[in-house]
C-alpha positions as CSV (number, residue, x, y, z in Angstrom):
1,X,139.8,46.9,298.6
2,X,139.0,49.7,296.2
3,X,138.2,48.8,292.5
4,X,140.4,51.0,290.2
5,X,139.5,49.0,287.0
6,X,138.2,50.5,283.8
7,X,134.7,49.3,284.8
8,X,134.7,52.0,287.4
9,X,135.3,54.9,284.9
10,X,133.1,58.0,284.7
11,X,130.6,57.8,281.9
12,X,130.3,60.6,279.4
13,X,127.5,63.1,280.2
14,X,124.4,62.9,278.1
15,X,123.9,65.7,275.5
16,X,121.5,68.4,276.5
17,X,118.4,68.0,274.3
18,X,116.0,70.5,275.9
19,X,115.8,73.9,277.6
20,X,115.4,72.1,281.0
21,X,118.5,69.9,280.4
22,X,120.6,73.0,279.8
23,X,119.1,74.9,282.7
24,X,119.5,72.2,285.2
25,X,123.2,71.6,284.1
26,X,123.8,75.3,284.4
27,X,122.2,75.5,287.9
28,X,124.3,72.6,289.1
29,X,127.4,74.4,287.7
30,X,126.3,77.6,289.4
31,X,126.1,75.8,292.8
32,X,129.6,74.5,292.3
33,X,130.9,77.9,291.1
34,X,129.4,79.7,294.2
35,X,131.5,77.5,296.4
36,X,134.8,77.4,294.6
37,X,135.1,80.2,292.1
38,X,135.1,84.1,292.0
39,X,131.9,86.0,291.4
40,X,132.9,86.5,287.7
41,X,132.3,82.8,287.1
42,X,128.9,82.9,288.8
43,X,128.0,86.0,286.8
44,X,128.8,84.2,283.6
45,X,126.6,81.3,284.5
46,X,123.8,83.6,285.6
47,X,123.9,85.3,282.3
48,X,123.7,82.0,280.5
49,X,120.8,80.9,282.7
50,X,118.9,84.2,282.1
51,X,119.5,83.8,278.4
52,X,118.1,80.2,278.3
53,X,115.1,81.1,280.4
54,X,114.1,84.0,278.1
55,X,115.2,82.5,274.7
56,X,112.2,81.7,272.4
57,X,114.1,81.2,269.1
58,X,113.8,77.4,269.3
59,X,110.8,75.3,270.2
60,X,111.0,73.3,273.4
61,X,110.6,70.1,271.4
62,X,113.4,70.8,269.0
63,X,116.2,68.5,270.4
64,X,118.7,69.3,267.6
65,X,118.2,73.0,268.1
66,X,118.9,72.7,271.8
67,X,122.0,70.7,271.2
68,X,123.2,73.7,269.0
69,X,122.4,76.1,271.9
70,X,124.3,73.9,274.2
71,X,127.2,74.0,271.8
72,X,127.0,77.8,271.6
73,X,127.0,78.2,275.4
74,X,130.0,75.8,275.5
75,X,131.8,78.1,273.1
76,X,131.1,81.1,275.2
77,X,132.3,79.4,278.4
78,X,135.5,78.3,276.5
79,X,136.0,81.9,275.4
80,X,135.7,83.0,279.0
81,X,138.2,80.3,280.1
82,X,140.6,81.3,277.4
83,X,140.4,84.9,278.5
84,X,141.1,84.0,282.1
85,X,144.0,81.7,281.1
86,X,145.5,84.7,279.1
87,X,145.1,86.8,282.2
88,X,142.9,89.2,280.2
89,X,140.3,89.6,283.0
90,X,138.5,92.6,281.4
91,X,137.7,90.5,278.3
92,X,136.7,87.6,280.5
93,X,134.2,89.9,282.4
94,X,132.7,91.1,279.1
95,X,131.9,87.5,277.8
96,X,128.8,87.5,279.9
97,X,127.3,90.3,277.9
98,X,127.5,88.1,274.8
99,X,124.6,85.9,276.0
100,X,122.1,87.7,273.7
101,X,119.8,86.6,270.9
102,X,121.6,89.3,268.9
103,X,125.0,87.6,269.3
104,X,126.4,86.9,265.9
105,X,127.1,83.2,266.6
106,X,123.6,82.8,268.1
107,X,122.0,84.3,265.0
108,X,124.0,82.0,262.8
109,X,122.9,78.9,264.8
110,X,119.2,80.0,264.6
111,X,119.5,80.6,260.8
112,X,121.1,77.2,260.4
113,X,118.4,75.5,262.4
114,X,115.7,77.3,260.5
115,X,117.2,76.3,257.1
116,X,117.5,72.7,258.3
117,X,113.8,72.6,259.5
118,X,112.7,73.9,256.1
119,X,114.8,71.2,254.5
120,X,115.1,70.4,250.8
121,X,111.4,70.5,250.2
122,X,111.3,74.2,251.0
123,X,114.3,74.8,248.9
124,X,112.8,73.1,245.9
125,X,109.5,75.0,246.3
126,X,111.4,78.3,246.2
127,X,113.4,77.2,243.2
128,X,110.1,76.1,241.4
129,X,108.6,79.5,242.1
130,X,111.6,81.4,240.8
131,X,111.7,79.0,237.7
132,X,108.1,79.6,237.1
133,X,108.7,83.3,236.9
134,X,111.5,82.8,234.4
135,X,109.3,80.6,232.2
136,X,106.7,83.2,231.9
137,X,109.2,85.8,231.0
138,X,110.5,83.6,228.2
139,X,107.0,83.0,226.9
140,X,106.3,86.7,226.6
141,X,109.3,87.4,224.3
């Protein structure tokens, strides 16, 4: 007899926390896409894989940074899916060109990550330096 209880449910996938996590997930998805989907889907995944393999904006040990990259890739795949659902195949085919370090969303994530890595200590250092300059101006007057 087959067990259909909740204990037999699928578990949520673990979050990608490294370049290798993202690459292996994309390779598995690519294998599936080759068998079941049109070439446009495979092209999108290939573009994502190429981007991940060449991207050097985040250190390999930066788990939070790679989670952000994973989120960014998910957004691109979602955009592709939305274009396909809207039957806008030309726009869907263009999404694979958005896997670029110069993509606006990619740059925002990189800036966010860099500001997070610098943290409040870096912010307070820059404020002290600018305050110091103001004090010396006041003393001169």
